[in-house]
C-alpha positions in Angstrom: -10.2 21.0 -13.8 -8.1 21.6 -10.7 -4.7 22.8 -11.8 -3.2 23.8 -8.4 -2.1 20.4 -7.3 0.5 21.2 -4.7 -1.9 20.8 -1.7 -2.8 17.3 -3.1 0.7 15.9 -3.7 2.2 13.5 -1.1 5.2 11.2 -1.2 5.5 7.6 0.1 7.7 8.5 3.0 4.8 10.5 4.6 2.9 8.7 7.3 -0.7 7.7 7.4 -1.2 10.3 10.1 0.3 13.0 7.9 -1.8 11.9 5.0 -5.0 12.0 7.1 -4.2 15.6 8.2 -3.4 16.7 4.6 -6.5 15.0 3.3 -8.6 16.8 5.9 -7.6 20.2 4.4 -7.8 19.1 0.7 -11.1 20.1 -1.0 -10.8 17.5 -3.6 -11.4 14.4 -1.4 -8.2 12.7 -2.5 -4.4 12.9 -2.5 -1.9 12.1 -5.3 0.9 9.8 -4.2 4.0 10.6 -6.3 7.5 9.2 -6.5 10.8 11.1 -6.1 10.5 12.2 -9.7 7.0 13.6 -9.3 5.3 10.8 -11.3 2.0 9.5 -10.1 2.0 6.2 -8.3 -1.6 6.0 -7.1 -4.4 8.0 -5.6 -5.3 8.0 -1.9 -8.7 8.5 -0.4 -10.0 8.5 3.1 -11.2 5.0 2.6 -7.7 3.8 1.7 -6.3 5.2 4.9 -9.1 3.8 7.1 -8.6 0.3 5.5 -4.9 0.5 6.3 -5.6 1.2 9.9 -8.2 -1.5 10.2 -5.6 -3.9 8.7 -3.4 -3.2 11.7 -1.0 -0.6 10.3 0.1 2.1 12.8 -0.7 5.7 12.2 3.0 6.4 12.0 3.6 3.8 9.3 4.6 5.3 6.0 2.4 5.1 2.9 4.4 2.2 1.3 2.0 0.0 3.4 -0.9 0.9 1.0 -1.6 -1.8 -1.5 -0.6 -0.8 -5.0 -3.5 0.3 -7.2 -3.3 1.3 -10.9 -5.1 4.6 -11.1 -7.4 5.6 -13.9 -5.7 8.5 -15.6 -6.0 10.8 -18.7 -3.4 12.5 -20.8 -3.0 16.3 -21.1 -5.4 17.8 -23.7 -8.5 15.9 -22.7 -11.6 18.1 -22.5 -14.3 18.0 -19.9 -16.7 16.0 -22.0 -14.0 13.4 -22.6 -13.2 13.3 -18.9 -16.9 12.8 -18.1 -17.0 9.9 -20.5 -14.0 8.2 -19.0 -15.3 8.8 -15.4 -18.7 7.4 -16.3 -17.3 4.3 -18.0 -14.8 3.5 -15.2 -17.1 4.7 -12.4 -14.6 7.0 -10.8 -15.1 10.4 -9.3 -11.4 11.6 -9.7 -9.4 11.6 -12.9 -5.8 12.7 -12.7 -4.4 14.3 -15.9 -0.8 13.5 -16.6 1.9 15.0 -18.8 4.2 13.1 -21.1 6.5 12.1 -18.1 3.7 10.8 -16.0 3.6 13.8 -13.7 0.1 15.0 -12.7 -0.8 18.4 -14.1 -4.5 18.5 -13.4 -7.4 16.7 -11.7 -10.9 16.3 -12.9 -13.3 16.1 -9.9 -16.8 15.0 -10.8 -18.3 16.8 -7.8 -16.8 20.1 -8.9 -17.7 19.4 -12.5 -21.3 19.0 -11.4 -21.4 21.8 -8.8 -24.1 24.4 -9.5 -23.1 27.5 -11.5 -25.5 30.3 -10.5 -26.6 33.2 -12.6 -25.2 35.9 -10.3 -24.3 34.8 -6.8 -23.2 37.2 -4.1 -19.4 37.7 -3.9 -18.3 38.6 -0.3 -14.9 39.6 1.0 -13.1 40.1 4.3 -13.8 43.8 4.6 -17.6 43.2 4.8 -17.1 40.8 7.7 -15.0 43.3 9.6 -17.5 46.0 9.2 -20.4 43.8 10.2 -18.4 42.7 13.3 -17.9 46.3 14.2 -21.7 46.9 14.0 -22.2 43.9 16.4 -19.4 45.0 18.7 -20.9 48.5 19.1 -24.5 47.2 19.2 -25.5 49.4 16.2 -28.0 46.9 14.8 -31.1 48.9 14.2 -31.8 50.9 10.9 -29.7 53.8 12.1 -26.1 54.1 12.9 -22.6 55.2 11.6 -22.5 52.6 8.8 -25.7 53.9 7.3 -24.4 57.5 7.4 -21.0 56.4 6.0 -22.5 54.2 3.3 -24.7 57.0 2.1 -21.8 59.4 2.0 -19.4 56.9 0.3 -22.1 55.9 -2.3 -22.8 59.5 -3.2 -19.0 60.2 -3.6 -18.6 57.1 -5.8 -21.2 58.1 -8.3 -20.5 61.9 -7.9 -24.0 62.7 -6.7 -25.1 65.2 -4.1 -26.8 62.8 -1.8 -27.8 59.2 -1.3 -30.5 57.7 1.0 -29.9 54.1 2.0 -33.2 52.1 1.8 -34.5 48.5 2.3 -34.8 47.9 -1.5 -34.6 49.4 -4.9 -38.4 49.0 -5.1 -38.7 51.2 -2.0 -36.5 53.8 -3.7 -38.8 53.9 -6.8 -41.9 54.2 -4.5 -40.4 57.1 -2.6 -39.3 58.8 -5.8 -42.9 58.7 -7.1 -44.1 60.1 -3.7 -41.5 62.9 -3.8 -42.5 63.9 -7.3 -46.2 64.2 -6.3 -47.6 61.3 -8.3 -51.2 60.8 -7.4 -54.1 58.4 -8.0 -55.1 58.5 -11.7 -51.8 60.0 -12.9 -50.1 58.4 -15.9 -46.6 57.3 -15.3 -44.4 56.0 -18.2 -42.1 53.1 -17.6 -39.7 51.0 -19.7 -41.5 47.8 -20.7 -38.5 45.5 -20.8 -37.7 45.3 -17.1 -38.4 43.4 -13.9 -41.8 44.0 -12.3 -40.3 45.9 -9.4 -39.8 48.9 -11.7 -43.6 49.2 -12.3 -45.2 47.9 -9.2 -44.7 51.2 -7.3 -46.9 52.9 -9.9 -49.7 50.7 -8.7 -48.9 51.4 -5.1 -49.8 55.0 -5.7 -53.0 54.2 -7.7 -51.4 55.6 -10.8 -51.8 54.3 -14.4 -48.7 52.7 -15.9 -47.9 53.3 -19.6 -45.2 51.2 -21.1 -42.5 52.3 -23.5 -40.6 49.9 -25.8 -36.8 49.5 -26.1 -34.6 50.5 -28.9 -32.2 48.1 -30.6 -29.0 50.1 -29.9 -29.1 49.7 -26.1 -32.1 47.5 -25.3 -33.4 50.3 -23.1 -36.1 52.9 -23.5 -36.6 54.0 -27.1 -36.6 57.8 -27.5 -38.7 57.3 -30.6 -41.4 55.4 -28.7 -41.2 57.9 -25.9 -41.7 60.8 -28.3 -44.8 59.1 -29.8 -46.3 58.5 -26.3 -45.7 62.1 -25.2 -47.2 63.4 -28.4 -50.3 61.2 -28.1 -50.8 62.5 -24.5 -50.3 66.1 -25.7 -53.0 65.6 -28.3 -55.3 64.2 -25.6 -54.7 67.2 -23.4 -52.6 65.4 -20.7 -49.1 64.5 -19.8 -47.4 61.9 -17.6 -46.6 62.8 -14.0 -43.2 61.0 -14.3 -41.1 58.8 -16.6 -39.2 55.8 -15.1 -36.3 54.9 -17.4 -34.8 51.5 -16.6 -31.2 50.6 -17.4 -31.3 46.9 -17.9 -28.5 44.3 -17.6 -26.0 47.0 -16.5 -26.3 49.4 -19.4 -27.5 53.0 -19.5 -30.3 54.1 -21.8 -29.6 56.9 -24.3 -30.4 59.6 -21.7 -29.7 62.8 -23.7 -32.6 62.5 -26.1 -34.8 61.1 -23.4 -34.1 64.0 -21.1 -34.5 66.5 -23.9 -38.0 65.1 -24.7 -39.0 65.1 -21.0 -37.7 68.6 -20.4 -39.6 69.9 -23.4 -42.8 68.4 -21.9 -41.9 69.4 -18.3 -41.9 65.8 -17.1 -39.5 64.6 -14.4 -37.4 61.5 -15.0 -36.6 58.7 -12.5 -33.6 56.7 -13.5 -33.9 53.1 -12.4 -30.3 52.1 -12.3 -31.0 49.1 -10.1 -28.8 46.9 -12.4 -26.3 49.5 -13.6 -24.3 50.7 -10.6 -20.8 51.3 -11.9 -21.9 51.8 -15.5 -21.5 55.2 -17.3 -23.3 57.3 -19.8 -20.8 59.5 -21.6 -18.9 61.0 -18.6 -21.7 60.6 -16.0 -22.4 57.7 -13.6 -25.5 55.7 -14.5 -28.2 56.6 -12.1 -27.3 60.3 -11.7 -28.9 61.8 -14.9 -32.5 61.9 -13.9 -34.3 64.1 -11.3 -33.9 61.1 -9.0 -31.9 57.9 -9.4 -32.4 54.4 -7.9 -29.9 51.6 -7.1 -30.5 48.1 -5.9 -28.3 46.0 -3.6 -30.3 42.8 -3.9 -28.3 39.6 -3.5 -27.8 39.1 -7.2 -26.6 42.6 -8.1 -23.1 43.7 -8.9 -22.6 44.6 -5.2 -25.0 43.6 -2.5 -26.2 44.4 1.0 -28.1 41.1 1.1 -31.3 43.2 0.5 -31.2 46.9 0.0 -31.3 49.9 -2.3 -30.7 53.6 -2.5 -32.3 56.8 -3.7 -30.0 59.4 -5.4 -30.7 63.0 -5.9 -29.4 66.6 -5.9 -32.2 68.4 -4.0 -31.2 68.3 -0.4 -34.7 69.2 0.8 -36.2 66.4 -1.3 -33.6 63.9 0.1 -34.4 65.0 3.7 -38.1 64.3 3.0 -37.1 60.9 1.6 -35.4 60.1 4.9 -38.5 61.3 6.8 -40.9 59.2 4.7 -38.6 56.2 5.0 -38.8 56.3 8.8 -42.6 56.3 9.2 -42.8 60.1 8.5 -42.4 61.1 12.1 -43.0 64.8 12.8 -40.2 66.7 14.6 -41.8 66.5 18.0 -40.7 65.1 21.4 -43.6 62.6 21.3 -44.6 60.3 18.5 -46.6 62.4 16.0 -47.4 61.7 12.4 -49.2 63.9 9.9 -48.6 62.0 6.7 -48.3 58.4 5.7 -44.8 57.0 6.1 -43.0 53.8 5.4 -40.5 51.4 7.1 -37.9 51.7 4.3 -34.6 52.4 5.9 -31.5 50.2 5.6 -30.2 48.6 8.8 -26.7 49.6 10.1 -25.6 45.9 9.8 -26.5 45.7 6.1 -24.9 49.1 5.5 -21.7 47.7 6.8 -21.8 45.0 4.1 -22.5 47.7 1.6 -19.5 49.8 2.6 -17.2 46.7 2.1 -18.8 45.8 -1.2 -18.6 49.4 -2.5 -14.8 49.3 -2.1 -14.7 46.5 -4.6 -17.0 48.0 -7.2 -14.4 48.9 -9.8 -13.0 45.4 -9.5 -16.4 43.9 -9.8 -17.2 45.9 -13.0 -13.8 44.9 -14.5 -14.4 41.3 -13.8 -17.9 41.3 -15.2 -16.7 42.9 -18.4 -13.9 40.3 -18.6 -16.5 37.5 -18.3 -18.5 39.0 -21.1 -15.5 39.3 -23.4 -14.5 35.7 -22.7 -18.0 34.6 -23.6 -17.9 36.6 -26.8 -14.6 35.1 -27.8 -15.6 31.5 -26.8 -19.0 31.6 -28.4 -18.6 34.1 -31.2 -18.4 31.5 -34.0 -21.7 29.8 -33.1 -24.4 30.3 -35.7 -27.1 32.7 -34.8 -25.6 33.8 -31.5 -25.7 37.6 -31.0 -24.8 39.9 -28.1 -26.2 42.8 -26.1 -24.7 45.8 -27.9 -22.7 48.5 -26.2 -23.2 51.9 -27.9 -20.3 54.3 -28.1 -21.9 56.6 -25.5 -22.2 53.7 -23.0 -19.8 51.8 -20.7 -21.8 48.9 -19.4 -21.0 47.2 -16.1 -22.1 43.9 -17.9 -24.1 42.9 -14.8 -25.3 40.0 -16.8 -23.9 38.7 -20.1 -26.8 38.3 -22.5 -27.0 36.5 -25.8 -29.7 36.4 -28.5 -30.5 33.4 -30.7 -31.4 34.5 -34.3 -34.3 32.2 -35.3 -33.4 32.7 -39.0 -29.9 31.2 -38.3 -30.6 28.6 -35.6 -33.5 26.5 -34.6 -32.4 26.5 -30.9 -34.8 28.3 -28.7 -33.6 29.9 -25.4 -35.9 27.7 -23.4 -34.4 24.6 -25.0 -30.9 25.9 -24.2 -32.0 26.5 -20.6 -33.2 22.9 -20.2 -30.0 21.5 -21.6 -27.8 23.6 -19.3 -30.0 22.8 -16.3 -29.1 19.2 -16.8 -25.5 20.2 -16.2 -26.4 22.3 -13.1 -25.9 25.6 -14.9 -28.4 28.3 -14.3 -29.6 30.6 -17.1 -32.6 32.9 -17.4 -34.7 34.3 -20.3 -34.6 38.0 -20.9 -37.2 39.9 -18.9 -40.8 39.3 -20.0 -42.0 42.8 -21.0 -44.4 44.5 -18.6 -47.0 45.1 -21.4 -47.2 41.3 -21.8 -47.7 40.7 -18.0 -51.2 39.7 -16.9 -50.9 42.2 -14.0 -50.8 45.1 -16.6 -53.3 43.7 -19.1 -54.9 46.6 -20.9 -52.1 49.2 -20.2 -51.1 51.5 -23.0 -47.9 50.4 -24.8 -45.9 52.4 -27.4 -43.6 50.4 -29.7 -40.2 51.5 -31.1 -41.8 51.8 -34.5 -45.3 51.1 -35.9 -44.2 47.7 -37.1 -41.5 46.8 -34.5 -41.7 45.9 -30.8 -38.1 45.5 -29.8 -39.0 44.3 -26.3 -41.1 41.3 -27.7 -38.2 40.2 -29.9 -35.7 40.4 -27.2 -37.9 38.4 -24.8 -38.4 35.7 -27.4 -34.7 35.4 -28.4 -32.6 36.5 -25.4 -30.8 34.4 -22.8 -28.9 35.5 -19.7 -25.7 33.6 -18.9 -23.9 33.0 -15.5 -22.0 36.2 -14.8 -21.1 36.3 -11.1 -17.7 37.7 -10.2 -17.1 34.7 -8.0 -17.3 32.3 -11.0 -14.0 30.7 -11.7 -12.4 30.4 -15.2 -13.0 26.7 -15.0 -16.6 27.2 -14.3 -17.0 29.7 -17.1 -15.3 27.1 -19.4 -18.0 24.7 -18.3 -20.7 27.1 -19.4 -19.0 27.8 -22.8 -18.6 24.1 -23.5 -22.2 23.3 -22.5 -23.5 26.2 -24.6 -21.4 25.2 -27.6 -22.8 21.7 -27.4 -26.4 22.9 -26.8 -26.4 25.3 -29.7 -24.8 22.7 -32.1 -27.3 19.9 -31.3 
């Protein structure tokens, strides 16, 4: 419901010309004609004004020339479902809400009520536009330039890391990390199973063998117990993995201390895939900075975005210099074009780095907003039977990139896919929890180690989890739409 009505209010002494100008700037498609006491007399649309002019009234005539029309109205306290019902029955697209004195206090707009609510849309500001304009003005367009250097420096400072290398995607960062750690064809590389395929595809790029590790219930991320069993199984077989990719899903860190202890004991380097968890923390450290190498993604749906992009984080300056070399086609230091090793076209452009610099300034606000969105969901949906929440262990501060619920099949017969279909009918986007990698046809036959001998946490979360709209640009009214729709869908 629109509650800021001041731009829509107009009095009868105003002219048709003034009403046209005001209507042209109003996003609702209508004006509310009020009397001297502020009470609603009628609504005005563009069609009303055009008909008045066609009837011969001058543009400077006041609005008293409009024929009186009794508007369809509602009283304060009507919910969205009630508003939809009235609008459907009366075949209107605008429904003013009046207080006890007849003054408008809100406006239901069918177009807005039906506008799509996306899962995690980009949220741009004015700073980004200014920095992109600077890149154009100075003609720094290619994947080099001052914005790239500044973005890398500012990102490293934000997460308190030694260095950052800005790249074309988080996937590129994982690929380079494997290269830098010397992963070769035939090597075994462990990876969290509950993740997006981009975490695991680079293993195949290098011809290595993926081994998938289950989640633990406390964080939904890599299970130290499953990892220990995998490492022990490989030790008995006389081998060890070349690297472990730990993925922090939905904005929350894995329990890194026991994972790092296990990997240190077996002399295995850790890549921390923090694509979804920029701004989150593990104890007193920034997510993404605890492994040998860390990875961030700035894809369009992430908590901050460069449209498409990513970064590699690390503390070894020589390794980071090699990452930059590999990311720019591995050109040798010669005056001519000379290449001794395979390289990649993985650098971020100066234009996109400008967007990233502007977005980075808003990171703390984005995290605070996403956490507030999660809390409002929990308060609004907490009483629904069978609805659970992604936990936040005491050692974690999640950025709540996505708010995720689970539906307990023992307490509700509503399946996530059924909820998705019902919300899609209301133009609300939701998504299932990631399908685990060990269930993907691409990785059929890969080794998989469960949290316990009788429990695969990843499978259960995939079957019961649902991601809710969580974008920081989502309004309170839009989130209210989601809560109302979910409440109805679960209660059916």
